[in-house]
N, C-alpha and C positions, 0 to 999 in steps of 0.2 A: 504494500500500500504506500503510495507516494506521500511525502510530507504535506503537500498541498491538500490531498484528499483527507488526511487526518485532521488538518486544521478546519476544513470545511465541515466535516462530520461533527467536530467538537462545537463549532459555532452554531450548527443547526440544532443539535441536541441539547445544548446548554451544559453539557458534561465537561468537567474540568480534566478528567483523565481519558486519554484517547484509547479506543479499542485497538489492540495490537493484533494483527493477523499473523500468528506464528507459523501457519502452514507455508506461506510464501517464504518466510525467513528460513525455515528448515529445508525447503526445496532449493533455495539459493546456496545454502551451506553444503548440501549434498552435491550440488553441481560444481562446487568449487574444488579444484584439484590441488590447489596450493594452500595448504593450511599453515597459518602463522600462529605459533603458540605464545608469542610475546604478549604480555599484558599491555604493552604500550603500542601495539600495532594499530596504526591508523590515528593515533592521538597526536594532536598538535603539540609542538615542543613548548611553546610559551603560553598557550591557552588563548591567545588573541593574534590577529593578523593585521597587516597594514593594507590600506586601500591603494592600489597602484595608481588610479586616476587622481586621487587626492595628492599623492606624491608628485605626479606630473603637473598638476595645477599649481602646487606650491613652487615647484622649480620653474614653471613658466613665469610666475609672478616675480620671484626673486631667485635667480640661479643659485643653487646650493641649498635652498630651503627644503627641497625634497630629500636631500641627503641627510639633513638634520632630522627630519621626520622619520627617516629609515634608520637613524642612529649609526650612520657611517660617517662619523665626524672627520676621519682622516682624509676624506676627499675634498673637504672645504678649502684647504690651502691650495690644492691643485686647481680647482675651479676658479677661485677668486684670484689666485696669483697669476695664472695664465690669462684670465679675462682682464685683469687690471693692467698687465703688461701689454697685452695686445690693444687695449683701448688707448693706452698712453702712446704706443707706436702709431696707431691709426691717426690720432690727433696730431702728432708731430709730422707725419707724412702728409696729412691734409694741409697743414700750415705751409709746408714746403711747396706743395703742389700749387696752392693759391698764390704764393710768392712768385714762383717761376711762371705761372700763367699770366700774372700781371706784367712781369718783365718781358715775356714774349709778346704780349699784346702791345706793349710800349715800343718794342723793337720793330714793329711793322710800320714802315714809312713808305712814301711814294718811291723813294730810291731803292728800298728793299721790300717789295711787296710780300715776300715769303718770310720775312723776319730773320732772326739769327737761328741757324740750325742747332747750335749748342743749347740755346734756351728751350727750343722746341723738344730736343731730346731729354733734357732734364725735367721739363714739365711732364712729358709722357712717362718717364721713369718713376717719378714720385706718384703719379696717378695710378700706375700699375701696381706699385708697391702698396699704396693705400688700399687698393681694391683687394689685393691678396690678403691683407690683414682683416678686411671685412669678411672675406670668406672663412678665414680662420675663426673669427668670432662666431659666425653662423654655425660652423661645424661644432665648436665647443658648446654652444647653446643647445643644439640638437643632441649631442652626446650627453649633456647634462640631463635632458628630458628622458632619454632612453635609459640612462643609468638609474634615474629615480624610479622609473616604471619597473625595471628588472629587479632593483633592490627591494621594492615593496612586494613584488610578486614572489620573490624567493626568501622573504623575511623569515618564514617558518620552516624553511628547508632544513632537514635534519642532516648534519654533516658528521654525526658521531661515527666512530669506527665499528659500531655494532652491525655486523653484516649478516648474522644468522639469528634465529629465534632464541638460542640459548646463550648468546653473548660471545661466542667463540668466533674468531676470525679464521675462516677455512680457506687456505689458498687453493687455487685450481692449477693443476699441472697438465699441460698438453705435451704430448710427444709424438713425433712422427719419424718414421724411418723411410728413406727413399733409396732404393738400391737400383743401380743401373749396371747392366752387364754388357 
């Protein structure tokens, strides 16, 4: 019986305790070929989980806030450090671009209708470098959002070394022999 059906039957009957259909649970257990004997099987490690879309929304508003929500604090200096450095470089390169754009515009005269080639090359160089840093910032922003989503989705992921039901780590050994005559 699905959880929604249980809730609907409870709401219609006014009963606070749901009627549990044990026949379908027994049939599912009999059909299950992989029995796990651990009492913790299927249980969440922390008892609560994180919302991936809330983490993305927080990181979209303030980069790094989703990582704070996910409690991965060590990523903050990376996000804020790289972001701050790239913003600083973008502003510096944009100022140089504007400076050389003005100098190139002033170098265009009736005697030199194409202006100075050196100023044109410097203007184009600083524009291209500025645009590169804008792409870096966009990539960092998207990576920040993806990391927040993945971090919240895997928040309850169990990384304990317990690989079997009884707590023993059992290595698998494969061997093959190839003989050629």
